[in-house]
C-alpha positions as YAML, in Angstrom:
chain: A
units: angstrom
residues:
- id: 1
  name: UNK
  ca: [96.20, -102.65, 124.31]
- id: 2
  name: UNK
  ca: [99.43, -104.15, 125.51]
- id: 3
  name: UNK
  ca: [102.23, -105.40, 123.29]
- id: 4
  name: UNK
  ca: [104.94, -107.37, 125.02]
- id: 5
  name: UNK
  ca: [108.01, -107.28, 122.83]
- id: 6
  name: UNK
  ca: [110.77, -109.73, 123.70]
- id: 7
  name: UNK
  ca: [114.20, -108.15, 124.16]
- id: 8
  name: UNK
  ca: [115.88, -107.22, 120.91]
- id: 9
  name: UNK
  ca: [118.33, -109.75, 119.63]
- id: 10
  name: UNK
  ca: [121.86, -108.55, 120.08]
- id: 11
  name: UNK
  ca: [123.58, -111.39, 118.26]
- id: 12
  name: UNK
  ca: [125.92, -110.61, 115.45]
- id: 13
  name: UNK
  ca: [124.27, -110.76, 112.06]
- id: 14
  name: UNK
  ca: [120.67, -110.55, 113.31]
- id: 15
  name: UNK
  ca: [118.93, -107.47, 111.91]
- id: 16
  name: UNK
  ca: [117.12, -105.01, 114.16]
- id: 17
  name: UNK
  ca: [113.87, -103.13, 113.78]
- id: 18
  name: UNK
  ca: [112.67, -99.73, 114.94]
- id: 19
  name: UNK
  ca: [111.00, -100.79, 118.20]
- id: 20
  name: UNK
  ca: [109.00, -97.56, 118.61]
- id: 21
  name: UNK
  ca: [107.60, -97.89, 115.09]
- id: 22
  name: UNK
  ca: [106.87, -101.57, 115.69]
- id: 23
  name: UNK
  ca: [104.93, -100.86, 118.90]
- id: 24
  name: UNK
  ca: [102.94, -98.08, 117.21]
- id: 25
  name: UNK
  ca: [102.09, -100.35, 114.30]
- id: 26
  name: UNK
  ca: [101.19, -103.25, 116.60]
- id: 27
  name: UNK
  ca: [98.71, -100.99, 118.36]
- id: 28
  name: UNK
  ca: [97.18, -100.02, 115.03]
- id: 29
  name: UNK
  ca: [96.94, -103.66, 113.98]
- id: 30
  name: UNK
  ca: [95.03, -104.52, 117.14]
- id: 31
  name: UNK
  ca: [92.79, -101.47, 116.75]
- id: 32
  name: UNK
  ca: [92.01, -102.37, 113.13]
- id: 33
  name: UNK
  ca: [91.00, -105.83, 114.32]
- id: 34
  name: UNK
  ca: [88.76, -104.50, 117.12]
- id: 35
  name: UNK
  ca: [91.19, -105.90, 119.68]
- id: 36
  name: UNK
  ca: [92.53, -102.72, 121.29]
- id: 37
  name: UNK
  ca: [91.72, -104.03, 124.76]
- id: 38
  name: UNK
  ca: [93.67, -107.23, 124.18]
- id: 39
  name: UNK
  ca: [97.30, -108.11, 124.88]
- id: 40
  name: UNK
  ca: [99.80, -109.50, 122.42]
- id: 41
  name: UNK
  ca: [103.14, -111.17, 123.02]
- id: 42
  name: UNK
  ca: [105.69, -110.80, 120.23]
- id: 43
  name: UNK
  ca: [109.12, -112.41, 120.00]
- id: 44
  name: UNK
  ca: [111.64, -111.30, 117.40]
- id: 45
  name: UNK
  ca: [114.10, -114.12, 116.92]
- id: 46
  name: UNK
  ca: [116.72, -115.70, 114.68]
- id: 47
  name: UNK
  ca: [116.56, -118.55, 112.16]
- id: 48
  name: UNK
  ca: [117.74, -121.24, 114.59]
- id: 49
  name: UNK
  ca: [115.13, -120.49, 117.23]
- id: 50
  name: UNK
  ca: [112.21, -120.29, 114.83]
- id: 51
  name: UNK
  ca: [113.39, -123.45, 113.03]
- id: 52
  name: UNK
  ca: [113.30, -125.30, 116.35]
- id: 53
  name: UNK
  ca: [109.78, -124.01, 117.06]
- id: 54
  name: UNK
  ca: [108.68, -124.81, 113.51]
- id: 55
  name: UNK
  ca: [109.84, -128.41, 113.86]
- id: 56
  name: UNK
  ca: [108.45, -128.87, 117.37]
- id: 57
  name: UNK
  ca: [105.00, -127.40, 116.72]
- id: 58
  name: UNK
  ca: [104.43, -127.91, 113.00]
- id: 59
  name: UNK
  ca: [106.69, -130.86, 112.21]
- id: 60
  name: UNK
  ca: [108.42, -128.87, 109.49]
- id: 61
  name: UNK
  ca: [112.16, -128.50, 109.15]
- id: 62
  name: UNK
  ca: [113.92, -125.20, 108.75]
- id: 63
  name: UNK
  ca: [113.09, -121.60, 109.54]
- id: 64
  name: UNK
  ca: [109.82, -119.96, 108.63]
- id: 65
  name: UNK
  ca: [108.94, -116.27, 108.71]
- id: 66
  name: UNK
  ca: [106.23, -116.17, 111.38]
- id: 67
  name: UNK
  ca: [104.56, -118.52, 113.83]
- id: 68
  name: UNK
  ca: [101.43, -117.89, 115.89]
- id: 69
  name: UNK
  ca: [100.41, -119.56, 119.12]
- id: 70
  name: UNK
  ca: [96.80, -118.65, 119.86]
- id: 71
  name: UNK
  ca: [95.15, -118.55, 123.24]
- id: 72
  name: UNK
  ca: [91.79, -118.03, 121.54]
- id: 73
  name: UNK
  ca: [91.38, -121.69, 120.65]
- id: 74
  name: UNK
  ca: [92.71, -125.09, 121.60]
- id: 75
  name: UNK
  ca: [93.41, -126.67, 124.95]
- id: 76
  name: UNK
  ca: [94.78, -123.47, 126.54]
- id: 77
  name: UNK
  ca: [91.96, -121.14, 125.47]
- id: 78
  name: UNK
  ca: [90.56, -120.91, 129.00]
- id: 79
  name: UNK
  ca: [93.85, -119.47, 130.28]
- id: 80
  name: UNK
  ca: [94.31, -116.66, 127.76]
- id: 81
  name: UNK
  ca: [92.29, -113.91, 129.41]
- id: 82
  name: UNK
  ca: [93.15, -110.67, 127.63]
- id: 83
  name: UNK
  ca: [96.18, -112.26, 125.96]
- id: 84
  name: UNK
  ca: [95.51, -113.22, 122.32]
- id: 85
  name: UNK
  ca: [98.64, -115.33, 122.17]
- id: 86
  name: UNK
  ca: [102.20, -115.21, 120.91]
- id: 87
  name: UNK
  ca: [103.57, -114.17, 117.53]
- id: 88
  name: UNK
  ca: [107.16, -115.19, 116.77]
- id: 89
  name: UNK
  ca: [108.90, -113.46, 113.84]
- id: 90
  name: UNK
  ca: [112.28, -114.50, 112.45]
- id: 91
  name: UNK
  ca: [114.16, -111.30, 111.67]
- id: 92
  name: UNK
  ca: [116.69, -112.88, 109.25]
- id: 93
  name: UNK
  ca: [113.86, -114.44, 107.22]
- id: 94
  name: UNK
  ca: [111.99, -111.13, 107.27]
- id: 95
  name: UNK
  ca: [115.11, -109.34, 106.08]
- id: 96
  name: UNK
  ca: [115.55, -111.75, 103.15]
- id: 97
  name: UNK
  ca: [111.90, -111.40, 102.20]
- id: 98
  name: UNK
  ca: [112.05, -107.61, 102.46]
- id: 99
  name: UNK
  ca: [114.98, -107.56, 100.04]
- id: 100
  name: UNK
  ca: [113.15, -109.89, 97.64]
- id: 101
  name: UNK
  ca: [110.00, -107.72, 97.76]
- id: 102
  name: UNK
  ca: [111.85, -104.40, 97.61]
- id: 103
  name: UNK
  ca: [110.45, -103.45, 101.03]
- id: 104
  name: UNK
  ca: [111.99, -102.21, 104.24]
- id: 105
  name: UNK
  ca: [112.60, -104.60, 107.11]
- id: 106
  name: UNK
  ca: [110.20, -102.60, 109.30]
- id: 107
  name: UNK
  ca: [107.44, -102.93, 106.69]
- id: 108
  name: UNK
  ca: [108.03, -106.66, 106.25]
- id: 109
  name: UNK
  ca: [107.96, -107.24, 110.01]
- id: 110
  name: UNK
  ca: [104.68, -105.31, 110.20]
- id: 111
  name: UNK
  ca: [103.27, -107.43, 107.38]
- id: 112
  name: UNK
  ca: [104.29, -110.59, 109.23]
- id: 113
  name: UNK
  ca: [102.78, -109.26, 112.45]
- id: 114
  name: UNK
  ca: [99.45, -108.69, 110.67]
- id: 115
  name: UNK
  ca: [99.58, -112.22, 109.27]
- id: 116
  name: UNK
  ca: [100.42, -113.68, 112.68]
- id: 117
  name: UNK
  ca: [97.71, -111.78, 114.55]
- id: 118
  name: UNK
  ca: [95.13, -112.85, 111.99]
- id: 119
  name: UNK
  ca: [96.11, -116.44, 112.72]
- id: 120
  name: UNK
  ca: [95.68, -115.75, 116.44]
- id: 121
  name: UNK
  ca: [92.13, -114.61, 115.69]
- id: 122
  name: UNK
  ca: [91.31, -117.78, 113.77]
- id: 123
  name: UNK
  ca: [92.08, -116.88, 110.16]
- id: 124
  name: UNK
  ca: [93.73, -119.52, 108.02]
- id: 125
  name: UNK
  ca: [94.88, -120.04, 104.45]
- id: 126
  name: UNK
  ca: [94.75, -123.80, 103.94]
- id: 127
  name: UNK
  ca: [91.81, -123.69, 101.53]
- id: 128
  name: UNK
  ca: [91.55, -121.28, 98.56]
- id: 129
  name: UNK
  ca: [88.51, -119.45, 99.98]
- id: 130
  name: UNK
  ca: [90.16, -119.04, 103.36]
- id: 131
  name: UNK
  ca: [93.33, -117.79, 101.69]
- id: 132
  name: UNK
  ca: [91.40, -115.17, 99.70]
- id: 133
  name: UNK
  ca: [89.60, -113.93, 102.82]
- id: 134
  name: UNK
  ca: [92.84, -113.80, 104.79]
- id: 135
  name: UNK
  ca: [94.69, -111.88, 102.04]
- id: 136
  name: UNK
  ca: [91.81, -109.43, 101.84]
- id: 137
  name: UNK
  ca: [91.90, -108.89, 105.59]
- id: 138
  name: UNK
  ca: [95.70, -108.49, 105.50]
- id: 139
  name: UNK
  ca: [95.32, -105.73, 102.89]
- id: 140
  name: UNK
  ca: [92.59, -104.00, 104.91]
- id: 141
  name: UNK
  ca: [94.66, -104.06, 108.11]
- id: 142
  name: UNK
  ca: [97.80, -102.90, 106.26]
- id: 143
  name: UNK
  ca: [95.89, -99.84, 105.01]
- id: 144
  name: UNK
  ca: [94.86, -99.12, 108.63]
- id: 145
  name: UNK
  ca: [98.44, -99.44, 109.85]
- id: 146
  name: UNK
  ca: [99.47, -96.67, 107.48]
- id: 147
  name: UNK
  ca: [102.84, -95.41, 106.41]
- id: 148
  name: UNK
  ca: [105.14, -93.97, 109.05]
...
């Protein structure tokens, strides 16, 4: 398992996460999804960058919490190799959500990582049945990630 973590943001006002904890949890996420031999690229970014990606790739304005760019499906699937794809997490959005949920930033980022990786593997939540299955899988993987 390889997790490529983009350099930590050093801009004023952008929260930071425990990188060691994040890497450990990312490995557990992949293991829980039978993807330990796979690679994962993760970018931790700010609101402006994820808003630009959200508009470019989804046609939606404003920041979102997590975006996934799969190499398991679509026109680039043949080029993925061991790489599942990219997960992009907006740290300021994660921080706001963590406060709203009464969670830590590290836990919220792990939750978003799980959600993003499930998207990389083909899970979706557009239809009610899909959403139920995805939430169930998120809970199962969260239990496997464990508390640190």
